[in-house]
N, CA, C and O atoms as a GROMACS GRO file, in nm:
protein
  452
    1MET      N    1   0.832  -1.410   0.931
    1MET     CA    2   0.702  -1.367   0.980
    1MET      C    3   0.611  -1.490   0.982
    1MET      O    4   0.609  -1.569   0.888
    2THR      N    5   0.536  -1.503   1.089
    2THR     CA    6   0.444  -1.615   1.098
    2THR      C    7   0.330  -1.594   0.998
    2THR      O    8   0.299  -1.481   0.960
    3PRO      N    9   0.268  -1.705   0.955
    3PRO     CA   10   0.156  -1.692   0.860
    3PRO      C   11   0.045  -1.602   0.915
    3PRO      O   12  -0.017  -1.527   0.839
    4THR      N   13   0.019  -1.610   1.045
    4THR     CA   14  -0.086  -1.527   1.104
    4THR      C   15  -0.048  -1.379   1.098
    4THR      O   16  -0.132  -1.296   1.062
    5LYS      N   17   0.076  -1.345   1.131
    5LYS     CA   18   0.121  -1.205   1.123
    5LYS      C   19   0.118  -1.157   0.979
    5LYS      O   20   0.080  -1.042   0.951
    6HIS      N   21   0.157  -1.245   0.886
    6HIS     CA   22   0.158  -1.209   0.744
    6HIS      C   23   0.016  -1.177   0.697
    6HIS      O   24  -0.005  -1.076   0.629
    7ARG      N   25  -0.080  -1.261   0.732
    7ARG     CA   26  -0.220  -1.237   0.692
    7ARG      C   27  -0.273  -1.109   0.756
    7ARG      O   28  -0.347  -1.034   0.693
    8LYS      N   29  -0.236  -1.084   0.882
    8LYS     CA   30  -0.280  -0.963   0.950
    8LYS      C   31  -0.223  -0.839   0.879
    8LYS      O   32  -0.294  -0.741   0.857
    9PHE      N   33  -0.095  -0.845   0.844
    9PHE     CA   34  -0.035  -0.732   0.773
    9PHE      C   35  -0.107  -0.710   0.640
    9PHE      O   36  -0.138  -0.597   0.605
   10ASP      N   37  -0.133  -0.818   0.566
   10ASP     CA   38  -0.202  -0.806   0.437
   10ASP      C   39  -0.339  -0.739   0.454
   10ASP      O   40  -0.376  -0.651   0.376
   11ARG      N   41  -0.414  -0.782   0.556
   11ARG     CA   42  -0.548  -0.723   0.580
   11ARG      C   43  -0.536  -0.574   0.612
   11ARG      O   44  -0.612  -0.492   0.561
   12ILE      N   45  -0.440  -0.540   0.698
   12ILE     CA   46  -0.422  -0.400   0.736
   12ILE      C   47  -0.383  -0.318   0.613
   12ILE      O   48  -0.437  -0.210   0.591
   13LEU      N   49  -0.289  -0.369   0.533
   13LEU     CA   50  -0.246  -0.298   0.413
   13LEU      C   51  -0.364  -0.275   0.319
   13LEU      O   52  -0.381  -0.164   0.267
   14LEU      N   53  -0.446  -0.376   0.296
   14LEU     CA   54  -0.561  -0.361   0.206
   14LEU      C   55  -0.661  -0.258   0.260
   14LEU      O   56  -0.716  -0.180   0.183
   15ASP      N   57  -0.684  -0.260   0.390
   15ASP     CA   58  -0.774  -0.161   0.450
   15ASP      C   59  -0.720  -0.020   0.433
   15ASP      O   60  -0.795   0.073   0.402
   16VAL      N   61  -0.588  -0.004   0.451
   16VAL     CA   62  -0.526   0.127   0.438
   16VAL      C   63  -0.528   0.173   0.292
   16VAL      O   64  -0.550   0.291   0.265
   17VAL      N   65  -0.507   0.081   0.198
   17VAL     CA   66  -0.515   0.114   0.055
   17VAL      C   67  -0.658   0.159   0.022
   17VAL      O   68  -0.677   0.262  -0.044
   18ASP      N   69  -0.757   0.083   0.067
   18ASP     CA   70  -0.897   0.122   0.044
   18ASP      C   71  -0.924   0.262   0.095
   18ASP      O   72  -0.982   0.345   0.025
   19GLN      N   73  -0.882   0.288   0.219
   19GLN     CA   74  -0.910   0.417   0.281
   19GLN      C   75  -0.836   0.530   0.210
   19GLN      O   76  -0.892   0.638   0.191
   20GLY      N   77  -0.712   0.505   0.170
   20GLY     CA   78  -0.635   0.607   0.099
   20GLY      C   79  -0.699   0.644  -0.034
   20GLY      O   80  -0.707   0.762  -0.069
   21LEU      N   81  -0.745   0.544  -0.106
   21LEU     CA   82  -0.812   0.570  -0.233
   21LEU      C   83  -0.942   0.647  -0.210
   21LEU      O   84  -0.972   0.741  -0.284
   22LYS      N   85  -1.018   0.608  -0.108
   22LYS     CA   86  -1.144   0.677  -0.076
   22LYS      C   87  -1.118   0.822  -0.035
   22LYS      O   88  -1.189   0.913  -0.078
   23ASP      N   89  -1.016   0.842   0.049
   23ASP     CA   90  -0.986   0.978   0.098
   23ASP      C   91  -0.950   1.073  -0.015
   23ASP      O   92  -0.990   1.190  -0.014
   24VAL      N   93  -0.874   1.024  -0.111
   24VAL     CA   94  -0.826   1.112  -0.219
   24VAL      C   95  -0.926   1.122  -0.334
   24VAL      O   96  -0.950   1.230  -0.387
   25LEU      N   97  -0.985   1.009  -0.372
   25LEU     CA   98  -1.067   1.006  -0.493
   25LEU      C   99  -1.216   0.991  -0.469
   25LEU      O  100  -1.296   1.015  -0.560
   26GLY      N  101  -1.256   0.951  -0.349
   26GLY     CA  102  -1.397   0.931  -0.320
   26GLY      C  103  -1.438   0.786  -0.340
   26GLY      O  104  -1.376   0.711  -0.416
   27GLU      N  105  -1.542   0.750  -0.272
   27GLU     CA  106  -1.594   0.613  -0.272
   27GLU      C  107  -1.622   0.556  -0.411
   27GLU      O  108  -1.579   0.444  -0.440
   28PRO      N  109  -1.691   0.630  -0.499
   28PRO     CA  110  -1.724   0.572  -0.630
   28PRO      C  111  -1.601   0.535  -0.714
   28PRO      O  112  -1.606   0.443  -0.795
   29ALA      N  113  -1.492   0.607  -0.694
   29ALA     CA  114  -1.372   0.582  -0.774
   29ALA      C  115  -1.298   0.455  -0.733
   29ALA      O  116  -1.226   0.397  -0.814
   30VAL      N  117  -1.315   0.412  -0.611
   30VAL     CA  118  -1.240   0.296  -0.562
   30VAL      C  119  -1.272   0.171  -0.644
   30VAL      O  120  -1.180   0.101  -0.688
   31ARG      N  121  -1.398   0.144  -0.664
   31ARG     CA  122  -1.436   0.024  -0.743
   31ARG      C  123  -1.384   0.036  -0.885
   31ARG      O  124  -1.336  -0.062  -0.943
   32PHE      N  125  -1.391   0.154  -0.942
   32PHE     CA  126  -1.340   0.177  -1.077
   32PHE      C  127  -1.190   0.147  -1.084
   32PHE      O  128  -1.144   0.084  -1.179
   33ILE      N  129  -1.116   0.193  -0.985
   33ILE     CA  130  -0.971   0.170  -0.983
   33ILE      C  131  -0.939   0.022  -0.972
   33ILE      O  132  -0.854  -0.029  -1.044
   34TYR      N  133  -1.008  -0.048  -0.882
   34TYR     CA  134  -0.984  -0.192  -0.869
   34TYR      C  135  -1.021  -0.267  -0.997
   34TYR      O  136  -0.951  -0.360  -1.037
   35ASP      N  137  -1.130  -0.227  -1.060
   35ASP     CA  138  -1.167  -0.289  -1.188
   35ASP      C  139  -1.062  -0.261  -1.295
   35ASP      O  140  -1.026  -0.350  -1.372
   36TYR      N  141  -1.012  -0.138  -1.298
   36TYR     CA  142  -0.908  -0.101  -1.394
   36TYR      C  143  -0.782  -0.185  -1.371
   36TYR      O  144  -0.725  -0.238  -1.466
   37LEU      N  145  -0.740  -0.196  -1.246
   37LEU     CA  146  -0.620  -0.274  -1.214
   37LEU      C  147  -0.635  -0.421  -1.251
   37LEU      O  148  -0.542  -0.484  -1.300
   38GLU      N  149  -0.755  -0.474  -1.227
   38GLU     CA  150  -0.777  -0.615  -1.260
   38GLU      C  151  -0.779  -0.636  -1.412
   38GLU      O  152  -0.723  -0.734  -1.461
   39THR      N  153  -0.842  -0.546  -1.484
   39THR     CA  154  -0.851  -0.558  -1.629
   39THR      C  155  -0.719  -0.530  -1.699
   39THR      O  156  -0.679  -0.606  -1.787
   40ASN      N  157  -0.651  -0.424  -1.660
   40ASN     CA  158  -0.531  -0.380  -1.732
   40ASN      C  159  -0.400  -0.433  -1.676
   40ASN      O  160  -0.300  -0.438  -1.747
   41SER      N  161  -0.399  -0.474  -1.549
   41SER     CA  162  -0.275  -0.522  -1.488
   41SER      C  163  -0.288  -0.663  -1.432
   41SER      O  164  -0.194  -0.716  -1.373
   42SER      N  165  -0.405  -0.724  -1.451
   42SER     CA  166  -0.433  -0.857  -1.397
   42SER      C  167  -0.405  -0.863  -1.247
   42SER      O  168  -0.352  -0.963  -1.197
   43LEU      N  169  -0.439  -0.757  -1.177
   43LEU     CA  170  -0.415  -0.748  -1.034
   43LEU      C  171  -0.548  -0.737  -0.959
   43LEU      O  172  -0.621  -0.639  -0.975
   44LYS      N  173  -0.577  -0.838  -0.880
   44LYS     CA  174  -0.695  -0.834  -0.794
   44LYS      C  175  -0.660  -0.761  -0.666
   44LYS      O  176  -0.544  -0.761  -0.624
   45ARG      N  177  -0.758  -0.701  -0.605
   45ARG     CA  178  -0.737  -0.625  -0.482
   45ARG      C  179  -0.660  -0.707  -0.379
   45ARG      O  180  -0.564  -0.657  -0.319
   46GLU      N  181  -0.701  -0.831  -0.358
   46GLU     CA  182  -0.638  -0.914  -0.254
   46GLU      C  183  -0.493  -0.952  -0.285
   46GLU      O  184  -0.423  -1.003  -0.198
   47ASP      N  185  -0.448  -0.926  -0.408
   47ASP     CA  186  -0.310  -0.956  -0.445
   47ASP      C  187  -0.215  -0.837  -0.427
   47ASP      O  188  -0.095  -0.851  -0.447
   48ILE      N  189  -0.268  -0.722  -0.390
   48ILE     CA  190  -0.185  -0.602  -0.374
   48ILE      C  191  -0.069  -0.626  -0.276
   48ILE      O  192   0.043  -0.585  -0.307
   49PRO      N  193  -0.091  -0.689  -0.160
   49PRO     CA  194   0.023  -0.709  -0.069
   49PRO      C  195   0.135  -0.794  -0.129
   49PRO      O  196   0.252  -0.777  -0.095
   50LYS      N  197   0.100  -0.886  -0.217
   50LYS     CA  198   0.201  -0.972  -0.280
   50LYS      C  199   0.267  -0.904  -0.400
   50LYS      O  200   0.379  -0.938  -0.437
   51LYS      N  201   0.196  -0.810  -0.461
   51LYS     CA  202   0.245  -0.746  -0.583
   51LYS      C  203   0.234  -0.593  -0.575
   51LYS      O  204   0.166  -0.532  -0.657
   52PRO      N  205   0.301  -0.532  -0.478
   52PRO     CA  206   0.289  -0.386  -0.466
   52PRO      C  207   0.344  -0.312  -0.588
   52PRO      O  208   0.298  -0.202  -0.619
   53GLU      N  209   0.442  -0.372  -0.657
   53GLU     CA  210   0.497  -0.308  -0.777
   53GLU      C  211   0.390  -0.295  -0.885
   53GLU      O  212   0.379  -0.192  -0.950
   54THR      N  213   0.313  -0.402  -0.903
   54THR     CA  214   0.207  -0.402  -1.003
   54THR      C  215   0.100  -0.300  -0.967
   54THR      O  216   0.046  -0.231  -1.054
   55PHE      N  217   0.067  -0.291  -0.838
   55PHE     CA  218  -0.030  -0.193  -0.791
   55PHE      C  219   0.015  -0.052  -0.827
   55PHE      O  220  -0.062   0.026  -0.882
   56VAL      N  221   0.140  -0.020  -0.796
   56VAL     CA  222   0.193   0.114  -0.820
   56VAL      C  223   0.200   0.143  -0.970
   56VAL      O  224   0.164   0.253  -1.014
   57GLU      N  225   0.245   0.046  -1.049
   57GLU     CA  226   0.252   0.066  -1.194
   57GLU      C  227   0.114   0.096  -1.251
   57GLU      O  228   0.098   0.187  -1.332
   58GLY      N  229   0.014   0.020  -1.209
   58GLY     CA  230  -0.123   0.041  -1.257
   58GLY      C  231  -0.179   0.175  -1.212
   58GLY      O  232  -0.244   0.245  -1.289
   59LEU      N  233  -0.152   0.210  -1.088
   59LEU     CA  234  -0.198   0.338  -1.035
   59LEU      C  235  -0.134   0.454  -1.110
   59LEU      O  236  -0.201   0.552  -1.144
   60GLU      N  237  -0.004   0.444  -1.136
   60GLU     CA  238   0.066   0.551  -1.209
   60GLU      C  239   0.021   0.559  -1.354
   60GLU      O  240   0.012   0.668  -1.411
   61GLU      N  241  -0.008   0.444  -1.412
   61GLU     CA  242  -0.059   0.441  -1.549
   61GLU      C  243  -0.194   0.513  -1.558
   61GLU      O  244  -0.223   0.584  -1.654
   62MET      N  245  -0.273   0.492  -1.456
   62MET     CA  246  -0.408   0.548  -1.455
   62MET      C  247  -0.410   0.695  -1.411
   62MET      O  248  -0.483   0.776  -1.469
   63LEU      N  249  -0.331   0.728  -1.310
   63LEU     CA  250  -0.342   0.861  -1.248
   63LEU      C  251  -0.220   0.950  -1.270
   63LEU      O  252  -0.218   1.064  -1.223
   64SER      N  253  -0.121   0.901  -1.339
   64SER     CA  254   0.001   0.976  -1.367
   64SER      C  255   0.065   1.022  -1.236
   64SER      O  256   0.079   0.944  -1.142
   65SER      N  257   0.104   1.148  -1.229
   65SER     CA  258   0.173   1.199  -1.111
   65SER      C  259   0.083   1.201  -0.987
   65SER      O  260   0.134   1.205  -0.875
   66GLY      N  261  -0.046   1.197  -1.005
   66GLY     CA  262  -0.140   1.193  -0.892
   66GLY      C  263  -0.126   1.066  -0.810
   66GLY      O  264  -0.165   1.063  -0.693
   67ALA      N  265  -0.071   0.962  -0.868
   67ALA     CA  266  -0.053   0.837  -0.797
   67ALA      C  267   0.043   0.854  -0.679
   67ALA      O  268   0.026   0.789  -0.576
   68LYS      N  269   0.142   0.940  -0.694
   68LYS     CA  270   0.240   0.962  -0.587
   68LYS      C  271   0.175   1.014  -0.460
   68LYS      O  272   0.215   0.976  -0.350
   69VAL      N  273   0.075   1.099  -0.474
   69VAL     CA  274   0.002   1.152  -0.359
   69VAL      C  275  -0.065   1.037  -0.283
   69VAL      O  276  -0.059   1.030  -0.161
   70ILE      N  277  -0.129   0.949  -0.358
   70ILE     CA  278  -0.199   0.835  -0.297
   70ILE      C  279  -0.098   0.739  -0.234
   70ILE      O  280  -0.121   0.691  -0.123
   71GLU      N  281   0.010   0.711  -0.302
   71GLU     CA  282   0.113   0.621  -0.249
   71GLU      C  283   0.164   0.672  -0.114
   71GLU      O  284   0.173   0.597  -0.017
   72LYS      N  285   0.198   0.800  -0.109
   72LYS     CA  286   0.253   0.859   0.013
   72LYS      C  287   0.150   0.855   0.127
   72LYS      O  288   0.184   0.824   0.241
   73LEU      N  289   0.025   0.886   0.095
   73LEU     CA  290  -0.081   0.881   0.194
   73LEU      C  291  -0.097   0.739   0.250
   73LEU      O  292  -0.110   0.720   0.370
   74ILE      N  293  -0.095   0.641   0.162
   74ILE     CA  294  -0.107   0.501   0.204
   74ILE      C  295   0.009   0.464   0.296
   74ILE      O  296  -0.012   0.404   0.401
   75LEU      N  297   0.130   0.500   0.257
   75LEU     CA  298   0.247   0.466   0.338
   75LEU      C  299   0.241   0.533   0.476
   75LEU      O  300   0.267   0.468   0.577
   76LYS      N  301   0.208   0.660   0.479
   76LYS     CA  302   0.199   0.731   0.607
   76LYS      C  303   0.090   0.671   0.696
   76LYS      O  304   0.111   0.652   0.816
   77ASN      N  305  -0.024   0.641   0.638
   77ASN     CA  306  -0.134   0.583   0.715
   77ASN      C  307  -0.100   0.442   0.764
   77ASN      O  308  -0.136   0.404   0.876
   78LEU      N  309  -0.032   0.365   0.680
   78LEU     CA  310   0.009   0.230   0.720
   78LEU      C  311   0.106   0.237   0.838
   78LEU      O  312   0.091   0.164   0.936
   79CYS      N  313   0.204   0.325   0.828
   79CYS     CA  314   0.301   0.341   0.938
   79CYS      C  315   0.230   0.385   1.066
   79CYS      O  316   0.258   0.333   1.174
   80SER      N  317   0.140   0.480   1.053
   80SER     CA  318   0.067   0.529   1.169
   80SER      C  319  -0.014   0.415   1.233
   80SER      O  320  -0.013   0.397   1.354
   81HIS      N  321  -0.084   0.340   1.149
   81HIS     CA  322  -0.168   0.230   1.198
   81HIS      C  323  -0.085   0.124   1.270
   81HIS      O  324  -0.129   0.068   1.371
   82LEU      N  325   0.035   0.097   1.218
   82LEU     CA  326   0.121  -0.008   1.274
   82LEU      C  327   0.218   0.046   1.378
   82LEU      O  328   0.299  -0.029   1.433
   83GLU      N  329   0.209   0.177   1.405
   83GLU     CA  330   0.299   0.242   1.501
   83GLU      C  331   0.446   0.224   1.462
   83GLU      O  332   0.531   0.193   1.545
   84VAL      N  333   0.471   0.245   1.334
   84VAL     CA  334   0.606   0.241   1.278
   84VAL      C  335   0.636   0.381   1.227
   84VAL      O  336   0.552   0.443   1.162
   85GLU      N  337   0.754   0.431   1.256
   85GLU     CA  338   0.789   0.566   1.211
   85GLU      C  339   0.808   0.568   1.059
   85GLU      O  340   0.871   0.479   1.002
   86TYR      N  341   0.751   0.670   0.996
   86TYR     CA  342   0.767   0.688   0.852
   86TYR      C  343   0.874   0.792   0.826
   86TYR      O  344   0.867   0.904   0.876
   87ARG      N  345   0.973   0.753   0.747
   87ARG     CA  346   1.077   0.847   0.706
   87ARG      C  347   1.096   0.833   0.556
   87ARG      O  348   1.116   0.723   0.505
   88GLU      N  349   1.090   0.945   0.485
   88GLU     CA  350   1.114   0.941   0.340
   88GLU      C  351   1.260   0.912   0.315
   88GLU      O  352   1.348   0.962   0.385
   89ARG      N  353   1.284   0.831   0.214
   89ARG     CA  354   1.421   0.795   0.178
   89ARG      C  355   1.442   0.814   0.028
   89ARG      O  356   1.357   0.779  -0.053
   90THR      N  357   1.556   0.868  -0.005
   90THR     CA  358   1.591   0.889  -0.145
   90THR      C  359   1.606   0.754  -0.213
   90THR      O  360   1.671   0.663  -0.161
   91GLY      N  361   1.545   0.741  -0.330
   91GLY     CA  362   1.557   0.619  -0.408
   91GLY      C  363   1.462   0.508  -0.367
   91GLY      O  364   1.461   0.401  -0.430
   92TYR      N  365   1.383   0.530  -0.263
   92TYR     CA  366   1.287   0.429  -0.219
   92TYR      C  367   1.156   0.446  -0.294
   92TYR      O  368   1.108   0.558  -0.312
   93GLY      N  369   1.101   0.336  -0.339
   93GLY     CA  370   0.970   0.337  -0.402
   93GLY      C  371   0.869   0.272  -0.310
   93GLY      O  372   0.904   0.222  -0.203
   94PHE      N  373   0.746   0.272  -0.351
   94PHE     CA  374   0.636   0.218  -0.272
   94PHE      C  375   0.665   0.075  -0.227
   94PHE      O  376   0.646   0.041  -0.110
   95SER      N  377   0.710  -0.009  -0.318
   95SER     CA  378   0.735  -0.150  -0.286
   95SER      C  379   0.842  -0.167  -0.179
   95SER      O  380   0.828  -0.250  -0.089
   96GLU      N  381   0.948  -0.087  -0.188
   96GLU     CA  382   1.055  -0.096  -0.088
   96GLU      C  383   1.003  -0.055   0.050
   96GLU      O  384   1.036  -0.119   0.151
   97TYR      N  385   0.924   0.050   0.054
   97TYR     CA  386   0.864   0.091   0.180
   97TYR      C  387   0.775  -0.020   0.237
   97TYR      O  388   0.784  -0.052   0.355
   98ILE      N  389   0.690  -0.077   0.153
   98ILE     CA  390   0.599  -0.182   0.199
   98ILE      C  391   0.677  -0.298   0.258
   98ILE      O  392   0.643  -0.348   0.366
   99ARG      N  393   0.782  -0.342   0.190
   99ARG     CA  394   0.862  -0.454   0.241
   99ARG      C  395   0.929  -0.419   0.374
   99ARG      O  396   0.936  -0.502   0.464
  100GLU      N  397   0.978  -0.297   0.385
  100GLU     CA  398   1.043  -0.256   0.509
  100GLU      C  399   0.942  -0.244   0.623
  100GLU      O  400   0.969  -0.287   0.735
  101ILE      N  401   0.827  -0.186   0.595
  101ILE     CA  402   0.723  -0.173   0.698
  101ILE      C  403   0.678  -0.311   0.743
  101ILE      O  404   0.659  -0.334   0.862
  102GLU      N  405   0.662  -0.403   0.649
  102GLU     CA  406   0.620  -0.539   0.684
  102GLU      C  407   0.726  -0.606   0.772
  102GLU      O  408   0.691  -0.676   0.868
  103ALA      N  409   0.852  -0.586   0.741
  103ALA     CA  410   0.960  -0.642   0.823
  103ALA      C  411   0.956  -0.583   0.964
  103ALA      O  412   0.973  -0.656   1.062
  104LYS      N  413   0.935  -0.453   0.974
  104LYS     CA  414   0.926  -0.388   1.105
  104LYS      C  415   0.804  -0.440   1.183
  104LYS      O  416   0.811  -0.459   1.304
  105PHE      N  417   0.695  -0.462   1.112
  105PHE     CA  418   0.573  -0.513   1.175
  105PHE      C  419   0.597  -0.651   1.234
  105PHE      O  420   0.539  -0.685   1.338
  106SER      N  421   0.680  -0.730   1.170
  106SER     CA  422   0.706  -0.866   1.219
  106SER      C  423   0.800  -0.867   1.339
  106SER      O  424   0.812  -0.968   1.408
  107ARG      N  425   0.866  -0.752   1.364
  107ARG     CA  426   0.954  -0.738   1.480
  107ARG      C  427   0.905  -0.621   1.565
  107ARG      O  428   0.960  -0.511   1.555
  108PRO      N  429   0.802  -0.643   1.647
  108PRO     CA  430   0.742  -0.532   1.719
  108PRO      C  431   0.836  -0.456   1.812
  108PRO      O  432   0.806  -0.342   1.848
  109HIS      N  433   0.947  -0.515   1.850
  109HIS     CA  434   1.040  -0.444   1.937
  109HIS      C  435   1.117  -0.335   1.863
  109HIS      O  436   1.184  -0.252   1.926
  110SER      N  437   1.108  -0.334   1.730
  110SER     CA  438   1.182  -0.237   1.649
  110SER      C  439   1.082  -0.150   1.573
  110SER      O  440   1.033  -0.190   1.467
  111LYS      N  441   1.051  -0.033   1.626
  111LYS     CA  442   0.946   0.050   1.568
  111LYS      C  443   0.995   0.148   1.461
  111LYS      O  444   0.916   0.184   1.374
  112GLY      N  445   1.118   0.191   1.464
  112GLY     CA  446   1.166   0.292   1.369
  112GLY      C  447   1.203   0.232   1.234
  112GLY      O  448   1.231   0.112   1.224
  113MET      N  449   1.202   0.318   1.130
  113MET     CA  450   1.243   0.272   0.997
  113MET      C  451   1.377   0.330   0.964
  113MET      O  452   1.430   0.304   0.856
   0.00000   0.00000   0.00000
């Protein structure tokens, strides 16, 4: 993936994460979640695309099973935004989906997952 495509994917992912958190938890909770992740997981918002595992671990630590709802919403919205088909897969976690979606994004001729 070119550096420009990589940066574009990162920006889109962060926007989708922001929106997913807002949609489920509301605007005031978003800042609290990012502060929590930075304090407890040493994860800054802008590092989420590089460390999706850390993002998910922190989210699950904070929200327990509720994190799965947010993860799925983020993945579906990301796929929709990038015009990539979303298909649930057994044994796939958030990080695996993100890596696969990013790979599909870098090859626009291949839209399905």
